[in-house]
C-alpha positions in Angstrom: 80.2 25.9 96.1 79.8 22.2 96.7 82.6 19.8 96.4 82.6 16.0 96.0 86.1 14.6 95.5 87.7 11.9 97.6 90.6 12.9 99.8 93.8 11.6 98.3 95.8 9.4 100.6 98.7 10.6 102.6 101.3 8.9 100.4 103.2 11.3 98.1 104.0 10.0 94.6 107.7 10.3 93.7 108.3 13.0 91.0 109.7 12.0 87.7 113.4 12.9 87.4 114.5 15.0 84.5 117.9 15.3 82.9 118.4 18.8 81.6 120.7 21.7 82.0 119.8 24.0 85.0 117.7 27.0 84.0 119.0 30.4 84.7 117.5 32.1 87.8 114.4 34.1 87.0 114.4 37.8 87.2 113.2 39.5 90.4 109.4 39.8 90.5 108.1 43.1 89.4 105.5 44.8 91.6 102.0 45.2 90.3 100.5 48.7 90.5 99.4 49.1 94.1 95.7 48.5 94.7 93.7 50.9 96.9 94.7 50.4 100.5 92.3 48.5 102.8 92.8 47.8 106.5 91.5 44.7 108.2 90.9 44.6 111.9 89.3 41.5 113.5 90.2 38.6 115.8 89.8 36.1 113.0 90.3 32.9 115.0 87.5 33.9 117.4 85.3 34.2 114.4 85.7 30.6 113.4 83.0 28.1 114.7 82.6 24.4 114.4 79.4 23.2 112.7 77.3 20.2 113.7 78.0 17.3 111.4 76.1 17.0 108.1 74.8 20.6 107.9 73.8 21.1 104.3 73.3 24.7 103.0 71.1 23.4 100.2 68.6 21.8 102.6 65.1 23.2 102.5 63.6 25.0 104.3 66.8 27.0 104.4 68.4 27.4 107.8 71.5 29.6 108.3 74.7 27.9 109.4 75.0 29.8 112.6 71.9 27.9 113.8 73.9 24.6 113.5 77.1 25.2 115.5 78.6 23.1 118.3 78.2 25.6 121.2 81.2 26.0 123.4 83.5 24.0 121.1 87.2 25.1 121.7 89.6 24.4 118.9 92.9 22.8 120.0 96.0 25.1 119.8 97.4 23.6 116.6 94.2 24.4 114.6 94.0 27.9 116.1 97.6 28.5 115.2 97.0 27.3 111.6 94.0 29.7 111.3 95.9 32.6 112.9 98.9 32.1 110.7 96.8 31.8 107.5 95.1 35.0 108.3 98.2 37.0 109.3 100.1 35.9 106.1 97.2 36.8 103.8 97.3 40.0 101.8 95.3 42.9 103.5 92.6 42.7 100.9 92.0 39.0 101.7 92.1 39.8 105.4 89.5 42.5 105.0 87.2 40.2 103.1 87.6 37.4 105.7 86.8 39.9 108.5 83.7 41.0 106.6 82.1 37.5 106.4 79.1 36.9 108.5 80.3 33.5 109.5 83.4 31.3 109.1 83.0 27.6 109.9 84.9 24.3 110.1 82.7 21.4 109.1 83.4 18.2 111.1 81.5 15.9 108.7 83.6 12.8 108.3 85.5 13.3 111.6 84.8 10.7 114.3 81.9 11.9 116.6 82.1 15.2 114.7 85.3 16.1 116.6 87.6 18.3 114.5 90.2 18.2 117.3 90.6 14.5 116.8 89.7 13.9 113.2 91.5 10.5 112.7 90.5 8.5 110.8 88.8 10.9 108.5 86.1 8.9 106.7 84.4 11.7 104.8 85.4 13.6 101.7 87.6 16.6 101.9 85.6 18.3 99.2 82.2 16.7 99.8 79.0 18.6 99.1 78.2 19.6 102.6 81.7 20.2 104.1 83.3 23.0 101.9 81.3 25.9 100.6 80.9 29.6 100.2 77.6 31.4 99.7 75.4 34.4 100.5 72.4 33.8 102.7 68.7 33.6 101.7 65.4 34.8 103.1 65.8 36.9 106.2 69.6 36.4 106.0 69.9 37.7 102.5 73.2 39.5 102.2 74.9 37.4 104.9 78.1 35.8 103.7 79.4 32.4 104.8 82.3 30.0 104.2 83.1 26.6 105.5 86.2 24.5 105.2 86.5 20.8 106.0 87.7 19.4 109.3 89.4 16.8 107.1 92.3 19.3 106.6 93.4 18.1 110.1 92.9 14.4 109.4 96.2 13.5 111.0 94.5 13.7 114.3 95.2 15.2 117.8 98.3 17.5 118.1 98.8 17.7 114.4 98.7 20.7 112.1 96.8 20.8 108.8 98.1 18.5 106.0 101.0 19.8 103.9 100.2 22.3 101.2 101.8 20.1 98.3 99.7 17.2 99.4 96.6 19.3 99.5 97.2 20.7 96.0 98.1 17.3 94.7 94.8 15.9 96.0 92.9 18.6 94.0 95.1 18.0 90.9 94.4 14.2 91.0 90.6 14.7 90.9 91.0 16.4 87.5 93.9 14.3 86.2 93.5 10.9 87.9 95.1 8.7 85.2 98.1 6.5 85.8 101.3 8.3 84.8 99.6 11.7 85.0 100.8 14.9 86.6 101.7 15.1 90.3 102.6 17.8 92.8 105.2 16.7 95.4 106.8 19.9 96.7 106.4 23.6 97.2 108.7 26.5 98.1 108.6 27.3 100.9 107.7 23.9 102.4 106.3 22.8 105.8 103.9 25.6 106.3 100.5 24.0 107.0 98.8 27.4 107.2 99.2 27.7 103.4 96.8 24.7 103.1 94.3 26.5 105.4 94.7 29.8 103.6 94.2 28.1 100.2 91.0 26.4 101.5 89.7 29.6 103.1 90.5 31.7 100.0 88.8 29.3 97.6 85.5 29.5 99.4 85.9 33.2 100.0 86.5 33.5 96.3 83.0 32.1 95.6 81.5 34.7 98.0 83.5 37.6 96.4 82.4 36.5 92.9 78.8 36.5 94.0 79.1 39.9 95.5 80.6 41.4 92.4 78.5 39.5 89.7 75.2 39.7 91.6 75.5 43.2 93.2 71.9 43.3 94.4 72.1 40.0 96.2 70.6 36.5 96.0 67.9 36.0 93.5 68.7 39.1 91.5 70.3 39.5 88.0 73.9 38.8 87.2 76.0 41.7 86.0 79.4 40.7 84.7 80.3 44.1 83.3 82.6 45.0 86.1 84.6 41.8 85.4 84.5 41.8 81.6 85.6 45.4 81.6 87.7 45.3 84.8 90.0 48.1 86.0 93.7 47.2 86.4 94.9 50.6 87.3 96.3 53.5 85.3 93.1 53.9 83.3 93.5 50.4 81.8 91.1 47.5 81.8 91.0 43.8 81.0 88.4 41.1 80.5 88.8 38.7 83.4 87.2 36.0 81.3 89.6 36.5 78.4 90.3 32.8 78.3 86.6 31.8 77.8 84.6 31.4 74.6 81.4 33.0 76.1 80.6 35.2 73.2 78.2 38.0 74.2 76.0 35.7 76.3 76.6 36.1 80.0 74.7 33.0 80.8 77.8 31.2 79.6 79.6 32.7 82.6 77.0 31.5 85.1 76.8 28.1 86.8 73.6 26.2 86.3 71.1 26.8 89.1 73.5 29.5 90.6 75.4 26.8 92.5 78.7 25.2 91.4 79.0 21.5 92.4 82.6 20.3 92.5 83.8 18.9 89.2 80.6 20.0 87.4 81.1 22.7 84.7 77.6 23.2 83.3 76.5 26.7 82.6 73.2 28.5 82.8 72.5 27.6 79.1 72.8 23.9 80.1 75.9 23.6 78.0 79.6 23.8 78.9 81.7 27.0 78.3 84.9 26.0 76.6 88.2 27.8 76.4 88.6 30.4 73.6 91.9 28.9 72.5 93.7 25.6 72.9 94.0 23.7 75.1 90.3 23.1 75.1 88.5 21.2 77.9 88.5 18.0 75.8 92.3 18.3 75.7 92.7 18.2 79.5 92.4 14.4 79.8 96.0 13.8 78.6 99.4 15.0 79.8 100.0 17.1 76.7 96.9 19.2 77.4 97.9 19.7 81.1 101.3 20.8 80.0 99.9 23.3 77.5 97.5 24.7 80.1 100.3 25.7 82.4 102.5 27.4 79.8 103.5 31.1 80.6 101.2 32.5 77.9 98.1 30.9 79.3 95.8 32.8 81.7 95.0 30.0 84.1 96.0 29.8 87.8 95.5 26.0 87.9 93.9 23.1 86.3 91.0 23.5 88.7 90.6 27.1 87.5 90.5 26.0 83.9 87.3 24.0 84.4 84.7 26.8 84.5 84.5 30.6 84.5 83.6 30.8 88.2 86.3 28.4 89.3 88.7 30.5 87.2 87.8 33.5 89.3 88.1 31.5 92.5 91.4 29.8 91.8 92.9 33.1 90.7 91.8 34.5 94.1 93.5 31.6 95.8 96.8 32.3 94.0 96.6 35.9 95.0 96.0 35.0 98.6 99.1 32.9 98.6 101.6 35.3 97.0 99.9 38.6 96.6 102.0 40.3 99.3 105.1 39.8 97.1 103.3 40.8 93.9 102.2 44.1 95.5 105.5 44.8 97.1 108.8 43.5 95.7 110.5 44.3 99.0 108.1 42.1 101.0 110.2 39.8 103.3 107.4 37.7 104.8 106.5 34.2 103.8 104.7 33.7 100.4 104.2 30.9 97.9 107.2 31.0 95.5 107.0 27.8 93.6 104.5 24.9 93.1 105.9 22.7 90.4 103.6 20.3 88.6 105.6 17.3 87.4 104.3 15.8 84.2 106.0 12.6 82.9 108.0 13.1 79.7 107.7 16.9 80.0 109.6 19.6 81.9 107.9 20.7 85.2 105.5 23.6 84.9 105.2 26.2 87.7 102.6 28.9 87.8 103.7 30.8 90.9 107.3 30.9 89.8 106.3 32.1 86.3 104.0 34.7 87.7 106.5 36.1 90.1 109.1 36.3 87.3 106.8 38.3 85.1 106.1 35.5 82.6 102.3 35.3 83.0 101.0 38.7 81.9 97.4 37.7 81.3 97.2 36.1 84.7 98.9 39.1 86.3 96.2 41.4 84.8 93.5 39.1 86.2 95.0 39.5 89.6 95.1 43.3 89.2 91.5 43.1 88.4 90.6 41.1 91.5 92.5 43.7 93.7 90.3 46.6 92.5 86.9 45.0 92.6 84.3 46.8 94.7 
C-alpha cells in the first residue's frame, strides 16, 4: 500500500466536554472461540533494517528492498525497545506473521540525512507513497513478503520513543475528517505506550500482505479468489462474509483495488468505480460529523473511519484492531497490556469508542470479522 497524508502536528486538540450522566460500566469482555494455536519464534528486532532514503517499491525495473538497505546501521535503544515491545505485546498469530515476512524495514525518507536515529525535524510525510507499504515481491522474488514503516514515527528526535498512540491515530483520522469542528482523538486507555503506535503501523502494512496472501493464493500476477473471505470460517462450523458491509454484489472486482495497489486515500476499485457501503452511512455521508458518528455505532462492522474507505482497508484496519487487543479477545483472563479504549470525540455528539464496544460485546459483526481473520490460512 502507498500512503500520502501529511503528518499532523504534535499539538493535541482539546476534546469537547460533554455534560451527561456517567454510563454504567460495560460487562466483562467475552472471549471469542479460540483460533488454532500458532507459535512464533524469531528475534524480531534483528529482522528490522533501515532502508536508504527514497526507495520506491513501484520503481521500474523492480528491485527488491533488501538491495537498498543502509548496511551496518544500528538502531538506537529507544527504537529497538519500541519494536521489541510491539512484537512481544502482539497476539501470537500476528507475531507468527511478522516472523514469516521476508523483510521488515524502517524508511528514513524525510529524516535529516536519512538518519532514523535522529529524525528531527521530520520533513517528509508519515504516510507518503514510498515510506509506508506492504507487498509481495515480483520477478525472481515472487512470493517474498515485505513491509516498511516510516521513520517519521520517531520524529521527536534522539533519545525519544515513537509518538504517542492517540496522536498517531488522530493524525490518520484528520486525513479523512479534516474539517474545522470535526472529530478528534485525544486519549487512549492505556496511555503512554509508544509501542502501540509501532504495532499499529506494523500491523497495518502486515494486513496488506496478509490480504494479498489470502485473496491471491497463487501469488503476484495471478487471479484473485475472495471465496475464503466471503465465506469465512469463524469456528464451530459457522461462517461469515468478511465484506458484509460492502455493496459489491457478485462482482469480486468491486473488492479489488485498481491496478492491484492501494494508494493512501484512493478508493477506486478494479471496475474503475468506487465500492460503497451496503447500508448507511454511505461514503458520501462521511464528510460530516453525523456520518462519522453513525459509522462508529455498535451495530456497524467498521474498525475505524480509515477501514470504512475501501474493502481492502477494511481488512487491514480490522487486522490492526486485532493486533492491539486480540490477546484479551482470545483470553478474558489475559492480564497483559492491550488497547481498552480509543474514544473519538465528535462535537455535539457523545464520544464513540470501537475498542470499548468490541470488548464489551457490543459489536458482533466486527467480532465475527476478527474471528474470520484469526482462522485464515
